[in-house]
C-alpha positions as CSV (number, residue, x, y, z in Angstrom):
1,M,-56.9,33.6,42.5
2,I,-55.2,31.2,40.0
3,L,-57.1,28.8,37.7
4,G,-55.6,25.4,36.8
5,Y,-56.6,23.8,33.6
6,D,-55.5,20.2,32.8
7,K,-56.3,19.2,29.2
8,G,-56.1,15.4,29.1
9,A,-56.8,12.9,26.3
10,S,-60.3,12.1,27.5
11,A,-61.2,14.7,30.1
12,V,-60.6,18.3,31.2
13,K,-60.0,19.1,34.9
14,V,-60.4,22.7,36.1
15,V,-59.6,24.1,39.5
16,A,-59.5,27.4,41.3
17,L,-56.8,28.1,44.0
18,D,-56.4,31.0,46.3
19,G,-53.0,30.7,47.9
20,D,-53.0,27.4,49.8
21,R,-56.8,26.8,49.5
22,V,-58.5,24.7,46.8
23,L,-61.7,26.7,46.2
24,F,-63.4,24.8,43.4
25,T,-62.9,21.8,41.2
26,K,-64.7,20.4,38.1
27,S,-64.2,17.5,35.7
28,I,-65.5,17.7,32.2
29,V,-65.7,14.5,30.0
30,G,-66.4,14.4,26.3
31,N,-67.1,18.1,25.8
32,E,-66.1,19.5,22.4
33,K,-66.5,23.2,23.4
34,P,-63.5,25.6,22.9
35,D,-61.2,25.8,26.0
36,G,-61.8,29.5,26.5
37,E,-65.6,28.8,26.6
38,L,-65.2,26.0,29.1
39,L,-63.0,28.2,31.4
40,L,-65.5,31.0,31.3
41,E,-68.4,28.6,32.0
42,F,-66.5,27.3,35.0
43,M,-66.1,30.8,36.3
44,R,-69.8,31.6,35.8
45,E,-70.9,28.3,37.4
46,K,-68.6,28.9,40.5
47,Q,-69.5,32.6,40.6
48,V,-65.8,33.6,40.1
49,A,-65.5,37.2,39.0
50,E,-63.0,37.9,36.2
51,D,-61.3,40.6,38.3
52,D,-60.6,38.0,41.0
53,V,-58.5,35.9,38.6
54,A,-54.8,36.7,38.2
55,A,-53.9,34.1,35.6
56,A,-54.7,30.6,34.3
57,A,-52.2,27.8,34.4
58,I,-52.6,25.3,31.5
59,T,-51.1,21.8,31.4
60,G,-51.8,18.3,30.0
61,V,-51.2,16.4,26.8
62,G,-53.5,18.8,24.9
63,A,-52.2,22.0,26.5
64,E,-50.3,23.3,23.5
65,K,-53.4,23.1,21.2
66,C,-55.7,24.9,23.7
67,C,-57.4,28.1,22.4
68,F,-58.6,30.6,25.0
69,E,-60.4,33.1,22.9
70,G,-62.5,35.3,25.1
71,F,-60.4,34.8,28.2
72,I,-58.3,37.9,28.7
73,K,-56.2,37.0,31.7
74,P,-52.6,35.8,31.4
75,I,-52.1,32.2,30.3
76,K,-49.2,30.2,31.7
77,L,-48.2,26.9,30.1
78,I,-46.8,24.4,32.6
79,P,-45.1,21.1,31.6
80,E,-47.3,18.2,32.6
81,I,-44.7,16.3,34.6
82,E,-43.9,19.4,36.7
83,A,-47.6,20.0,37.3
84,T,-48.2,16.3,38.3
85,G,-45.2,16.3,40.6
86,E,-46.0,19.6,42.2
87,G,-49.6,18.7,42.7
88,G,-49.0,15.3,44.2
89,S,-46.2,16.6,46.5
90,W,-48.2,19.6,47.6
91,L,-51.4,17.8,48.3
92,S,-49.7,15.0,50.2
93,K,-47.2,17.3,51.9
94,I,-44.5,14.9,50.9
95,D,-41.4,16.3,49.2
96,E,-39.7,13.1,48.1
97,A,-41.8,10.5,46.3
98,I,-42.8,8.6,43.2
99,V,-45.8,10.4,41.9
100,V,-48.2,8.2,39.8
101,S,-50.8,9.8,37.5
102,I,-53.4,7.3,36.4
103,G,-55.0,9.2,33.5
104,T,-56.0,7.8,30.1
105,G,-52.6,6.2,30.3
106,T,-50.3,6.2,33.3
107,S,-47.2,8.5,33.9
108,I,-44.7,8.2,36.7
109,A,-42.6,11.1,38.0
110,L,-39.9,11.4,40.6
111,A,-40.3,14.3,43.1
112,K,-37.2,15.2,44.9
113,N,-35.9,18.4,46.4
114,G,-38.6,20.5,44.7
115,K,-37.7,19.1,41.2
116,Y,-39.7,16.8,39.1
117,S,-38.6,14.4,36.4
118,H,-40.4,11.9,34.2
119,I,-39.1,8.3,34.8
120,G,-41.6,6.1,33.0
121,G,-45.2,5.1,32.5
122,S,-47.5,2.8,30.5
123,G,-50.4,2.8,28.2
124,V,-52.5,1.1,30.9
125,G,-54.8,3.6,32.6
126,S,-58.4,4.9,32.9
127,G,-58.6,4.8,29.1
128,T,-58.0,1.1,29.2
129,L,-60.9,0.8,31.7
130,R,-63.1,2.9,29.6
131,G,-62.5,0.8,26.4
132,L,-63.0,-2.5,28.2
133,S,-66.0,-1.3,30.1
134,K,-67.7,-0.3,26.9
135,K,-66.8,-3.4,24.9
136,M,-67.4,-6.0,27.5
137,F,-70.2,-4.6,29.6
138,G,-71.8,-1.9,27.5
139,I,-71.0,0.7,30.2
140,E,-69.6,4.0,28.9
141,D,-69.5,6.0,32.1
142,L,-66.6,5.2,34.4
143,C,-68.4,6.1,37.6
144,E,-71.1,3.7,36.7
145,F,-68.5,1.0,35.8
146,F,-66.8,1.4,39.2
147,A,-70.2,1.2,41.0
148,F,-70.9,-2.0,39.0
149,A,-67.5,-3.5,39.9
150,E,-67.9,-2.8,43.6
151,Q,-70.6,-5.4,43.7
152,G,-68.1,-8.0,42.6
153,N,-65.4,-10.2,44.0
154,R,-62.1,-10.5,42.0
155,L,-61.2,-13.8,43.7
156,T,-63.4,-15.7,41.3
157,V,-61.3,-14.3,38.4
158,D,-57.7,-13.8,39.7
159,I,-55.4,-16.6,40.8
160,T,-53.9,-15.7,44.2
161,I,-51.1,-17.0,46.3
162,G,-53.7,-18.7,48.5
163,D,-54.7,-20.8,45.4
164,L,-51.2,-22.0,44.9
165,F,-49.7,-22.6,48.4
166,S,-51.1,-24.1,51.5
167,G,-49.0,-21.8,53.6
168,T,-46.3,-19.1,53.3
169,D,-44.5,-16.9,55.8
170,T,-43.8,-14.1,53.5
171,L,-46.7,-13.5,51.1
172,P,-50.4,-12.8,51.9
173,F,-52.9,-15.3,50.7
174,D,-54.9,-12.7,48.7
175,L,-51.8,-11.4,46.8
176,T,-52.4,-11.7,43.1
177,A,-50.3,-14.5,41.4
178,S,-51.9,-14.0,38.0
179,N,-54.5,-11.4,37.0
180,L,-57.7,-12.6,35.2
181,A,-56.3,-16.2,35.0
182,K,-58.7,-18.2,37.2
183,C,-61.9,-17.2,35.4
184,R,-64.2,-19.5,37.3
185,D,-67.5,-20.5,35.5
186,D,-69.5,-18.9,38.3
187,A,-67.7,-15.5,38.0
188,T,-70.2,-12.7,37.5
189,D,-69.8,-9.7,35.2
190,S,-69.2,-7.6,38.4
191,D,-66.5,-10.0,39.4
192,W,-64.8,-9.5,36.1
193,A,-65.2,-5.7,36.3
194,Y,-63.6,-5.6,39.7
195,A,-60.7,-7.8,38.5
196,I,-60.1,-5.6,35.4
197,I,-60.0,-2.5,37.5
198,N,-57.7,-4.2,40.0
199,T,-55.4,-5.2,37.2
200,V,-54.9,-1.6,36.1
201,M,-54.4,-0.4,39.7
202,E,-51.9,-3.2,40.4
203,V,-49.9,-2.5,37.2
204,A,-49.5,1.2,38.2
205,G,-48.7,0.3,41.8
206,S,-46.1,-2.3,40.9
207,H,-44.3,0.0,38.5
208,A,-44.2,2.6,41.3
209,A,-42.7,0.0,43.7
210,L,-39.9,-0.8,41.2
211,A,-39.3,3.0,40.8
212,C,-39.0,3.4,44.5
213,N,-36.4,0.7,44.6
214,G,-34.5,2.2,41.8
215,Y,-34.5,5.8,43.1
216,G,-34.3,5.0,46.8
217,V,-37.5,6.6,48.0
218,K,-40.2,5.2,50.3
219,N,-43.3,7.2,49.3
220,V,-45.8,6.7,46.4
221,I,-48.4,9.3,45.7
222,I,-51.3,8.1,43.6
223,T,-53.2,10.7,41.6
224,G,-55.8,10.7,38.7
225,G,-59.5,10.5,38.6
226,V,-59.7,6.7,39.3
227,S,-57.6,7.2,42.5
228,Q,-60.6,8.6,44.3
229,T,-62.4,5.2,44.4
230,K,-63.0,2.4,47.0
231,I,-61.1,-0.1,44.8
232,A,-58.0,2.2,44.5
233,K,-57.9,2.6,48.3
234,A,-58.2,-1.2,48.9
235,V,-55.5,-1.9,46.3
236,Y,-53.0,0.6,47.7
237,D,-53.7,-0.1,51.3
238,N,-52.6,-3.7,50.5
239,F,-49.6,-2.5,48.6
240,T,-48.4,-0.5,51.6
241,K,-48.4,-3.7,53.6
242,L,-46.9,-5.8,50.9
243,Y,-44.0,-3.6,49.7
244,K,-43.4,-1.8,53.1
245,L,-43.8,1.5,51.2
246,N,-46.1,4.4,52.0
247,Y,-48.8,4.6,49.3
248,V,-50.8,7.8,49.7
249,I,-54.0,9.0,48.0
250,P,-54.3,12.6,49.0
251,E,-57.4,14.7,49.0
252,F,-58.2,16.2,45.6
253,S,-56.0,13.5,44.0
254,G,-58.2,13.5,41.0
255,Y,-57.2,17.1,40.3
256,A,-53.6,16.9,41.2
257,T,-52.2,17.9,37.9
258,A,-54.4,20.9,37.5
259,I,-53.7,21.9,41.1
260,G,-50.0,21.5,40.5
261,A,-50.1,23.7,37.5
262,A,-51.8,26.4,39.5
263,R,-49.3,26.0,42.3
264,R,-46.3,26.4,39.9
265,V,-47.8,29.8,38.9
266,I,-48.4,30.8,42.5
267,N,-44.8,29.9,43.4
268,G,-43.5,31.8,40.4
269,T,-41.8,28.7,38.9
């Protein structure tokens, strides 16, 4: 068994893999405990015996500062882009793709022929949502924020193609022409929450579409904790139709980077 440990800017993701099987996953937000203690707690919680663990694969922006005192198994440090690319490709069973990781910010990797390279990103991600949610709505928990947003309708907040044209043969009426620009007086807080989340998702998806055009690939794999939401599915289903690209949100997408790190160790790479 290999453990995967993704130390992000605002959360820690931990997984356990046995060959091609994802056995356990856990997301830890806002915990200041030492990394070794978190890993051992994960093992106790999931009833993983120390003898069953061959190694732990560590990745993420905070990986180099991790301290695993008390954890005696081998520690393997995996570059984050390799972990993200490997995780997205393996989970989706797609070898050639743009892999988008919507974390605190957003990173974009090219997966091609088993190799992974960083090609861009932005500061817009779940951290953006967390900050705006707290400041505008007093909601600190992202799951609560998404549930609140799902009650809304972004069409009272966003300007769409349908607002500007009476008819078009090429663009869908609900395509965003300008994010957050309509702001009708009757727009509710849930409408605004939905539109803000939609903006972050669209920014990531549009960057991926440009990357596909530049690198000649047709698949986009969306990963990160916020990818496992109804709003993400709605946005990227629409993007598949709009851009004629294959946007995929695989199972366990929220843990793709931790899973990818573990897979790199399993494969001996």
